[in-house]
C-alpha positions as CSV (number, residue, x, y, z in Angstrom):
1,X,-12.1,4.6,21.4
2,X,-8.5,5.2,20.4
3,X,-6.4,7.7,22.3
4,X,-5.3,10.7,20.2
5,X,-1.7,10.5,19.3
6,X,0.2,13.7,18.6
7,X,3.5,13.4,16.9
8,X,5.8,16.3,16.1
9,X,6.5,17.1,12.5
10,X,9.8,15.3,12.2
11,X,8.7,12.2,14.3
12,X,7.2,10.3,11.3
13,X,10.0,8.1,10.0
14,X,8.2,6.0,7.4
15,X,5.2,6.3,5.1
16,X,3.2,3.1,4.5
17,X,0.9,3.8,1.5
18,X,-1.9,1.5,0.3
19,X,-3.0,2.2,-3.3
20,X,-6.6,2.2,-4.4
21,X,-9.6,4.3,-5.4
22,X,-11.6,6.1,-2.7
23,X,-15.2,5.8,-3.8
24,X,-17.4,3.3,-2.0
25,X,-18.2,1.6,-5.3
26,X,-14.5,0.5,-5.5
27,X,-14.5,-1.2,-2.1
28,X,-13.2,-4.8,-2.3
29,X,-12.2,-4.5,-6.0
30,X,-9.0,-6.0,-7.2
31,X,-7.4,-2.6,-7.8
32,X,-8.0,-1.8,-4.1
33,X,-5.9,-4.6,-2.7
34,X,-3.5,-2.0,-1.3
35,X,-6.3,-0.3,0.6
36,X,-7.4,-3.7,1.9
37,X,-4.0,-4.5,3.2
38,X,-3.5,-1.0,4.7
39,X,-6.8,-1.4,6.6
40,X,-5.6,-4.7,8.0
41,X,-2.3,-3.1,9.2
42,X,-4.2,-0.2,10.8
43,X,-6.4,-2.7,12.6
44,X,-3.4,-4.6,13.9
45,X,-1.9,-1.3,15.1
46,X,-5.1,-0.2,16.8
47,X,-5.5,3.0,14.8
48,X,-8.0,4.5,12.5
49,X,-7.1,5.8,9.0
50,X,-9.6,8.6,9.0
51,X,-7.9,12.0,9.2
52,X,-7.8,14.0,6.0
53,X,-4.3,15.2,5.1
54,X,-1.9,15.1,2.1
55,X,-4.8,14.4,-0.3
56,X,-5.3,11.2,1.7
57,X,-6.9,9.7,4.7
58,X,-4.2,9.0,7.2
59,X,-3.5,7.5,10.6
60,X,-0.4,7.7,12.7
61,X,0.9,4.3,14.1
62,X,3.8,2.6,15.5
63,X,5.5,-0.4,13.9
64,X,8.1,-1.8,16.2
65,X,10.1,1.2,17.5
66,X,9.2,3.4,14.4
67,X,6.5,5.9,14.0
68,X,4.8,5.6,10.6
69,X,2.1,7.4,8.7
70,X,-0.5,5.0,7.2
71,X,-1.9,6.6,4.0
72,X,-4.8,5.9,1.6
73,X,-4.6,8.5,-1.2
74,X,-7.9,10.1,-2.1
75,X,-6.6,11.2,-5.5
76,X,-7.7,8.0,-7.4
77,X,-5.2,5.5,-8.5
78,X,-3.6,7.3,-11.4
79,X,-2.7,10.3,-9.4
80,X,-1.4,8.6,-6.3
81,X,1.9,10.4,-6.6
82,X,0.4,13.7,-5.7
83,X,-0.5,12.5,-2.2
84,X,2.7,10.5,-1.6
85,X,5.1,13.3,-2.7
86,X,3.2,15.9,-0.7
87,X,3.7,13.8,2.5
88,X,7.3,12.9,1.6
89,X,8.1,16.6,1.2
90,X,6.4,17.6,4.4
91,X,8.2,15.0,6.6
92,X,11.4,15.1,4.5
93,X,11.2,11.3,4.0
94,X,13.3,9.6,1.3
95,X,11.8,7.1,-1.2
96,X,13.6,4.3,0.6
97,X,11.3,5.0,3.7
98,X,8.1,4.9,1.7
99,X,6.5,1.4,1.6
100,X,3.9,1.0,-1.1
101,X,1.2,-1.7,-1.0
102,X,-0.2,-2.3,-4.5
103,X,-2.1,-4.8,-6.6
104,X,-0.3,-7.0,-9.2
105,X,-2.2,-8.9,-12.0
106,X,0.9,-11.1,-12.6
107,X,0.5,-12.8,-9.2
108,X,-2.3,-15.2,-8.3
109,X,-4.7,-14.2,-5.5
110,X,-3.2,-15.2,-2.2
111,X,0.4,-14.5,-3.4
112,X,2.6,-11.6,-2.6
113,X,6.0,-10.4,-3.7
114,X,8.3,-7.8,-2.1
115,X,10.6,-5.6,-4.2
116,X,13.2,-3.2,-2.9
117,X,12.9,-0.8,-5.9
118,X,12.3,-1.0,-9.6
119,X,10.0,-0.1,-12.4
120,X,6.2,0.4,-12.1
121,X,5.4,-3.0,-13.6
122,X,2.5,-1.4,-15.5
123,X,0.7,-0.3,-12.3
124,X,-0.5,3.2,-12.9
125,X,-0.5,4.3,-9.3
126,X,3.2,3.2,-8.9
127,X,3.9,4.8,-12.3
128,X,2.6,8.2,-11.0
129,X,4.6,8.0,-7.8
130,X,7.8,7.3,-9.6
131,X,7.1,10.0,-12.1
132,X,6.3,12.8,-9.6
133,X,9.0,11.8,-7.1
134,X,11.8,11.2,-9.7
135,X,12.8,8.0,-7.9
136,X,12.1,4.3,-8.2
137,X,13.7,3.4,-4.9
138,X,10.4,2.7,-3.2
139,X,10.1,-0.6,-1.3
140,X,6.9,-2.3,-2.3
141,X,4.7,-5.2,-1.4
142,X,2.8,-6.5,-4.4
143,X,-0.5,-8.2,-3.7
144,X,-1.7,-10.8,-6.2
145,X,-5.1,-10.1,-7.8
146,X,-5.0,-12.8,-10.5
147,X,-4.7,-12.4,-14.3
148,X,-7.5,-11.7,-16.7
149,X,-9.8,-14.7,-17.3
150,X,-8.9,-14.5,-21.0
151,X,-6.7,-12.4,-23.2
152,X,-9.6,-10.5,-24.7
153,X,-11.0,-9.5,-21.3
154,X,-10.9,-5.7,-20.7
155,X,-8.1,-4.9,-18.3
156,X,-9.9,-2.0,-16.6
157,X,-13.0,-4.1,-16.1
158,X,-10.9,-6.8,-14.6
159,X,-9.0,-4.7,-12.1
160,X,-12.2,-2.9,-11.1
161,X,-14.1,-6.2,-10.5
162,X,-14.7,-7.4,-7.0
163,X,-12.9,-10.3,-5.3
164,X,-15.1,-13.3,-4.9
165,X,-15.7,-14.7,-1.3
166,X,-13.2,-17.5,-1.9
167,X,-10.6,-15.0,-3.2
168,X,-11.2,-12.8,-0.2
169,X,-10.4,-15.7,2.1
170,X,-7.1,-16.1,0.3
171,X,-6.4,-12.4,0.8
172,X,-7.0,-12.8,4.5
173,X,-4.4,-15.5,4.7
174,X,-1.7,-13.2,3.4
175,X,-2.8,-10.1,5.3
176,X,-0.8,-11.2,8.4
177,X,2.2,-11.9,6.2
178,X,1.8,-8.4,4.7
179,X,1.8,-6.9,8.1
180,X,4.9,-8.9,9.2
181,X,6.7,-8.0,5.9
182,X,6.0,-4.2,6.3
183,X,7.1,-4.4,9.9
184,X,10.4,-5.9,8.8
185,X,10.9,-3.4,6.0
186,X,10.3,-0.5,8.4
187,X,12.9,-2.1,10.7
188,X,15.5,-2.0,7.9
189,X,15.2,-5.8,7.3
190,X,13.9,-5.8,3.7
191,X,16.2,-8.7,2.7
192,X,14.7,-10.8,5.5
193,X,11.2,-9.9,4.4
194,X,12.0,-10.9,0.9
195,X,13.6,-14.2,2.1
196,X,10.5,-14.9,4.2
197,X,7.7,-14.1,1.9
198,X,8.8,-14.0,-1.8
């Protein structure tokens, strides 16, 4: 269906990484918001993220004039850095050229926030990427998954719960914005992306 694209080693300029957990039982859970957004971007680009490489499933795409590798780590969330750093080292890509899509419990469902760099914000996948790479200069798009229903609710149970149908509709409304924001970031216009969507 899709023509096979073959890029030379040094032709990949950016990594776009969606964070999540690979097993089918985690599909459409809050913690997999990064996977959900990456799948949308892949669909928009007309590519499949189905090739196994760098402890991930990957697909090569073009955003604007830039060639990017779309990545969904297969390492489980807490070890996401293993996949990301392996790909960074292979393509010699700096942290500034790695866009990370991740879930954020401090944002309501249907909200997003772009950051140029910074701490992990308590998100374990981001924490592992920063730890293993030794850098916090990763542009990131945070996807709101909503806060716990009450303070005593188990955090792990909350982030591994599935989005409701209504929440999924809210996610769909920001998927296009996420695609546009990532396109701007890859084009070196992160400030414009932040102005447009934060």
